[in-house]
KELUM-772368 format. One record per residue: residue number from 0; residue in one letter; y, z, x of N, C-alpha, C in turn. Coordinates in steps of 0.02 Angstrom, whole numbers, plus 50000, padded with zeros to 5 digits. Example, Ala and Ser with C-alpha at 12.3 -4.5 7.8 and 13.67 -1.06 7.14 Angstrom:
BEGIN
R   zaro   nudren     nc2     nc3     nc1    cac2    cac3    cac1     cc2     cc3     cc1
R      0        A   49716   50390   50660   49775   50390   50615   49835   50390   50660
R      1        S   49888   50354   50642   49947   50357   50684   50002   50394   50645
***
This chain:
BEGIN
R   zaro   nudren     nc2     nc3     nc1    cac2    cac3    cac1     cc2     cc3     cc1
R      0        M   54047   52196   47255   54082   52185   47325   54105   52113   47326
R      1        T   54174   52110   47353   54204   52039   47353   54180   52001   47417
R      2        E   54187   51942   47416   54164   51898   47473   54197   51920   47539
R      3        P   54261   51934   47544   54286   51961   47607   54262   52026   47629
R      4        E   54240   52068   47583   54210   52132   47600   54143   52119   47626
R      5        E   54101   52073   47595   54038   52058   47624   54044   52028   47700
R      6        I   54089   51983   47709   54099   51956   47775   54119   52015   47829
R      7        L   54166   52060   47801   54180   52112   47845   54120   52158   47859
R      8        I   54080   52177   47816   54023   52219   47830   53973   52184   47869
R      9        A   53961   52119   47856   53913   52077   47897   53934   52074   47971
R     10        G   54003   52068   47984   54027   52067   48047   54018   52136   48084
R     11        C   54029   52187   48040   54018   52255   48070   53948   52266   48092
R     12        V   53898   52245   48048   53830   52252   48064   53809   52212   48127
R     13        K   53841   52151   48135   53822   52113   48191   53858   52140   48254
R     14        G   53898   52193   48249   53931   52221   48307   53993   52185   48333
R     15        E   54025   52152   48283   54089   52113   48304   54146   52162   48303
R     16        K   54174   52165   48363   54229   52222   48372   54286   52206   48327
R     17        A   54312   52146   48320   54365   52128   48277   54354   52149   48201
R     18        R   54287   52139   48180   54281   52163   48111   54272   52237   48104
R     19        W   54247   52266   48155   54243   52342   48160   54317   52368   48157
R     20        D   54361   52343   48198   54429   52363   48205   54458   52354   48133
R     21        E   54448   52295   48097   54476   52286   48032   54449   52336   47983
R     22        F   54381   52352   47986   54353   52404   47943   54386   52467   47948
R     23        V   54397   52493   48014   54428   52554   48022   54500   52556   47994
R     24        Q   54533   52501   48008   54603   52495   47987   54605   52503   47913
R     25        Q   54560   52468   47875   54559   52470   47802   54531   52536   47767
R     26        Y   54475   52559   47800   54439   52611   47767   54443   52681   47805
R     27        G   54467   52679   47865   54465   52739   47905   54492   52804   47870
R     28        S   54552   52791   47845   54581   52850   47811   54538   52875   47754
R     29        L   54510   52833   47715   54466   52851   47661   54407   52883   47680
R     30        V   54374   52864   47736   54312   52895   47765   54335   52966   47790
R     31        Y   54391   52970   47823   54417   53035   47851   54424   53085   47796
R     32        H   54464   53070   47739   54480   53112   47688   54415   53135   47646
R     33        T   54370   53084   47637   54313   53102   47600   54270   53149   47640
R     34        T   54259   53137   47705   54226   53183   47750   54257   53253   47749
R     35        Y   54323   53254   47756   54356   53318   47757   54347   53353   47693
R     36        K   54355   53321   47638   54349   53350   47570   54280   53382   47564
R     37        N   54227   53348   47584   54157   53365   47576   54147   53429   47620
R     38        L   54175   53425   47682   54157   53483   47730   54200   53541   47706
R     39        K   54254   53536   47680   54293   53592   47642   54250   53623   47588
R     40        M   54225   53577   47545   54186   53603   47491   54122   53637   47515
R     41        M   54090   53613   47569   54033   53638   47598   54050   53711   47626
R     42        A   54111   53717   47651   54131   53781   47680   54138   53830   47625
R     43        K   54168   53804   47565   54174   53853   47508   54106   53873   47482
R     44        V   54062   53825   47479   53991   53850   47452   53964   53897   47500
R     45        E   53971   53886   47564   53937   53930   47615   53968   53997   47607
R     46        A   54037   53999   47601   54069   54066   47586   54047   54106   47527
R     47        L   54038   54067   47469   54009   54098   47411   53937   54120   47423
R     48        R   53898   54081   47457   53828   54102   47468   53827   54164   47513
R     49        Q   53871   54168   47558   53874   54232   47600   53900   54291   47555
R     50        A   53941   54282   47513   53967   54335   47475   53911   54362   47430
R     51        E   53876   54312   47398   53818   54329   47356   53765   54371   47394
R     52        L   53754   54349   47452   53705   54387   47493   53725   54455   47507
R     53        V   53791   54460   47524   53813   54533   47535   53809   54571   47476
R     54        L   53824   54543   47415   53821   54587   47351   53750   54601   47343
R     55        I   53701   54553   47350   53631   54569   47340   53607   54621   47389
R     56        R   53622   54620   47446   53607   54668   47497   53630   54736   47475
R     57        G   53692   54736   47456   53727   54802   47438   53690   54831   47372
R     58        N   53672   54788   47325   53637   54808   47269   53570   54838   47284
R     59        L   53534   54800   47326   53471   54830   47353   53467   54892   47388
R     60        N   53523   54903   47429   53525   54964   47461   53544   55021   47410
R     61        N   53583   55008   47367   53602   55058   47315   53541   55072   47267
R     62        D   53505   55023   47259   53440   55036   47217   53391   55076   47254
R     63        L   53386   55063   47316   53338   55101   47361   53366   55173   47365
R     64        R   53426   55185   47380   53454   55253   47382   53443   55290   47318
R     65        A   53456   55255   47260   53444   55289   47197   53372   55308   47185
R     66        R   53326   55266   47206   53255   55279   47199   53237   55339   47237
R     67        R   53266   55342   47299   53245   55396   47349   53288   55462   47331
R     68        G   53336   55460   47285   53373   55517   47271   53426   55531   47329
R     69        I   53442   55482   47365   53493   55494   47422   53564   55499   47389
R     70        G   53599   55546   47413   53671   55554   47392   53672   55590   47325
R     71        G   53626   55631   47309   53629   55665   47247   53576   55644   47200
R     72        V   53582   55654   47139   53532   55631   47087   53526   55558   47088
R     73        G   53468   55534   47088   53458   55463   47086   53482   55427   47020
R     74        K   53515   55372   47032   53550   55335   46979   53497   55316   46924
R     75        L   53432   55301   46954   53382   55272   46904   53348   55331   46863
R     76        G   53357   55387   46891   53319   55446   46853   53243   55442   46867
R     77        K   53205   55463   46819   53136   55462   46827   53110   55393   46801
R     78        L   53064   55362   46845   53035   55301   46822   52980   55310   46772
R     79        R   52979   55279   46718   52931   55290   46669   52882   55226   46665
R     80        W   52823   55239   46658   52768   55182   46655   52742   55184   46590
***
């Protein structure tokens, strides 16, 4: 970190409005885009998780139906031990 950056951060920590305004002017756009990118990525992860849960639930329902013989001959046939 450079000396001017250290002074800027120290001023922000002390609550100096001028330093905070300077920080926002210099780094506000970076903070916004980084946050936006991460939230967008989180939304994609959540969408994938939901899709996986739907697939798992569908597979479990199909498996249960097959074991019960619902909808014709069970897909699993006879279970062997």
